[in-house]
C-alpha positions in Angstrom: 0.0 0.0 0.0 3.0 2.3 0.2 3.0 2.8 -3.6 -0.3 4.7 -3.4 -0.1 8.4 -3.8 -2.4 10.9 -2.2 -4.0 11.6 -5.6 -4.8 8.0 -6.2 -6.3 7.6 -2.8 -8.5 10.7 -3.4 -9.6 9.2 -6.7 -10.5 5.8 -5.0 -12.4 7.6 -2.2 -14.4 9.6 -4.8 -15.2 6.5 -6.7 -16.4 4.7 -3.6 -18.5 7.7 -2.5 -20.0 7.8 -6.0 -20.8 4.1 -5.8 -22.4 4.4 -2.4 -24.6 7.3 -3.5 -25.7 5.6 -6.6 -24.1 8.2 -8.9 -26.2 11.0 -7.5 -24.7 14.3 -6.3 -25.1 15.4 -2.7 -27.7 18.0 -3.7 -29.7 15.3 -5.6 -29.6 13.1 -2.5 -30.7 15.8 -0.2 -33.6 16.7 -2.5 -34.7 13.1 -2.7 -34.5 12.7 1.1 -36.7 15.8 1.6 -33.7 18.0 2.5 -32.8 21.4 0.9 -34.9 22.1 -2.1 -33.3 23.2 -5.4 -34.1 26.7 -6.8 -36.4 25.1 -9.3 -38.4 23.3 -6.6 -38.6 26.6 -4.6 -40.2 28.4 -7.5 -37.3 30.1 -9.3 -35.4 33.3 -8.7 -36.7 36.3 -6.8 -37.8 39.4 -8.6 -35.3 42.1 -9.2 -35.4 45.0 -6.7 -36.2 48.5 -8.0 -32.5 49.5 -7.8 -31.4 46.4 -9.7 -33.9 47.2 -12.5 -32.7 50.7 -12.6 -29.0 49.6 -12.9 -29.9 47.1 -15.6 -31.7 49.7 -17.7 -29.5 52.7 -17.1 -26.0 51.4 -16.8 -25.6 51.1 -20.6 -26.0 54.8 -20.9 -22.8 55.4 -18.9 -20.5 53.9 -21.6 -17.2 52.2 -21.1 -16.6 53.2 -17.5 -14.8 50.9 -15.0 -17.3 48.8 -13.0 -16.3 50.4 -9.7 -17.0 54.0 -11.0 -20.2 52.8 -12.7 -21.5 51.4 -9.5 -20.6 54.5 -7.5 -22.3 56.7 -10.2 -25.4 54.5 -10.3 -25.7 54.7 -6.5 -25.4 58.5 -6.5 -28.1 58.7 -9.3 -30.4 56.4 -7.4 -30.1 58.3 -4.1 -30.7 61.5 -6.0 -34.0 60.4 -7.4 -37.4 61.1 -5.8 -39.8 58.4 -4.8 -42.0 59.3 -7.7 -39.0 58.7 -10.1 -38.1 55.5 -8.4 -41.6 54.2 -8.7 -41.0 53.7 -12.4 -38.5 50.9 -11.5 -40.5 49.3 -8.7 
């Protein structure tokens, strides 16, 4: 057994774990056992917030600006808007 390397042991362990689980991933096993539900089972993604909708629609207008500056500018623009202007994105 001294001729075994750490990598070969890891491969053997992974193969055994896969055999024991029936080839299913840990997430699949948990879902089958009533554990944590997948995003699809939960009903999908959450809706975008008003701010995220604003960023998605307006960030293209800022051009080729570094992402950090774009984020800072978008935050300033959002904070400078009135509730009536923000309602458009809610």
